[in-house]
C-alpha positions, 0 to 999 in steps of 0.5 A: 442359646440367645440370638445376636438380635435379642442380645442387641434388643437386650443391650439397646433397652438396657442402655437407654434405661442406663441412660435415663437413670445416669441422666436423672442422677445428674440432673438431681445432683446438679440441682442440689448442688446449683439450683436449690439455693437459687430456687429457695431465694426465688421463692423467698422473694415471691413470699416476702413480696406477698407479705409486703403487700398484705402489710401495706395494703391490708386486703379487706378479705385475707383468706380471699387473697390467699385463695386467689394466690393459690389458684395462680399456682401456689400452695399456701400454709398459714398459721396464726398466733394461736397456732391455728393453721389454714391450707390454701391451694392443694394439700401437700403429700406429706405435712411434716413441718416442724413446730419449731420452725413455726415458732421461728417464723412467728418470731420473725425469722425467715424459713429456708425449707427449700434451701436446708431440704436434705438432699436425696438421691432418687427425689429431686428437692423441686419436686418433693411435694412436702410442707417441709419443702416450703419457704416461711416469712412472718407477716402481721395483719390487723395487729396479729402476727401470722407465718406464711409458708409457700411453695409452687404447686408443681401440677399447676405449673406443668403447662401445655408446653411441658406435656408436649416436651414430655411427649416428645421425649416419650416418642423419640424414645420409642421411635429410637428404639424402633429405629434401632431394632430395624438397624439391628435387624439390617446389620445382622441379616448378613451375619446370619447368612455368614453363619449359614454359609460357614456351617456349609463349609464345615460340612465340606459343602463349598459351592454357592455364593453369598448374596451380600453386597454391603461396602462396610466392614461386614461386606469386607468380611463377606468378601474375605469369606467368599475368597476363602471358601473358593480357596477352600473349594480349590484346596479340597478339589486338589486334595481329592486329585492328590490322593487319587493320583497318589493311590494310582501311582503307588498302585501301579508299581505294587501290582507289578511287584505283586505279580512278578513275585508270583511268577518268581515262586514258579520253581520251574522258571527259566533263569533268564526269565527269573532275572528279567522279572527281578529287574522289573521288581527292582526297578518298581522298587526304585520307582516306589522309593523315588516317589516317596522321597519326592513326596516327603520333600514336597510335603516339607516344602508345603508344611514348614514356613521357612524350610529353606537354610540359606548359605552363601555358596559357589552356584557354578561348582554345584552345577558341575557336581550335579553334571559329574553325577549324571556323566555315566548316563551321557556316556551311555546314551552317547549324548553331548553336553556343553556348559558355560558357567559364569563363576557365581556366588548366590545366597540360597538353600544348596540342598533344595537347589540341587534338587532342582538341577537334578530334576531338570538335568534328569528330564533332559536326559530322559526325554532326549534321544540317543545321541542328542545334545544338552546345553547348560548356561550359568550367566551373572546379572546386576541383581540376578543369575540365570540358569538355562538348560536345553535340550533337543528332545521331544519338546512339549505341546503348548496346551501342556505347558500351563500345567507342567508344575501340577503334581502328578501331570504328565504330558502323554501316556506314551512317553510315561510308559517309555520312561517311567517317572513320578510327575512330581519332579517339576512340582519340586522345582517350581516350589524351591524356585519360588521359595527362593523368590525366583522364577521359572520360565519354559520355552518349548516346541514339540519335535524341536526341544525344551529350555528351562530358565531358572531366574534367581535373585543374587541376595 
């Protein structure tokens, strides 16, 4: 596979060559369409001037005169009445003048060879060193008719200025090519670094940073890649922690179920102990069932772009229904509950929002001692509604508040042992409220109690 640098070099060279060919074709076409006739007329005037001078001044040495003109930058081809030809100056590359053209000039007509030269794609007429590419005029000298065919000697016309200009073009082409190679290397260097970094990311190596400080599009790409790498690193860490936590939370109840199931196989086990062991197995099974349901719920929240099915419903009635379902636990723990609910209608997914109130009320019931109090308030604002669930339970230490919504996070082991939980409830609360465009606020003091305030847009 060719490298990007090699491709850039090939493309640059190809573009330069193509540009040169296109420029040549354009100039060649312009010469044939616009300049060829003008060039023919100009040289025709020069030839006519020579002929007029010979006829009026009648130089003593005609050959010497033509030799002088040849040294000044012209190729001259002179034919007399006897069809004897004499060449003055450098020889033509191709002597392809037709006899009919010679006869035409000897008969007193003009020959426009430059104007009438056949158009060729890859050779401009001005540089075509052919005898046919000349102008011809008749003249008389000492009573004899001659035909003079003339064209400029291109080699003599190329002065030092032309060579300097040609050299300048060559140097410009070389410098341009070298400059493009240096620029290409500078452009491709950060891409090479990005490629190496991408390979490391493909190998799940998310450490390290890119040493790219450019401010152009490549620099922006590098910054985006760096942020992506950091996000992938964080996701990878969370994934590993998630797998570890899930494994631990599944392993513990499974071991308990296995252990107590083995004990139940003892035929001599007293009935009371058998019932106690069966209750433990039942409790652990329910715990596994709850954990599985919450994991499935979180998965649906994570994977679906829009898992909600919003409708307009009465939020106060939903809260009353959730409280009614938990009434038995309130009575069992001899707890009091105070409700102040405005009649509020909101637009949202009632199934998911019900999980929010169930989890918050369940936590309040779990972590509040017997005889405690729970206060639930629903208030309606101009653009939002607030649901506050307050308890006077154990409370949460300040250092734990920032991690309450992390999955499987529990405040302390003693409370976990006292009241079993999955550590997923508040994660579900946070995710559902976030999907509804809302906000979760926590106000808690250890030993005093906790207040969860859910703020939802009315929509």
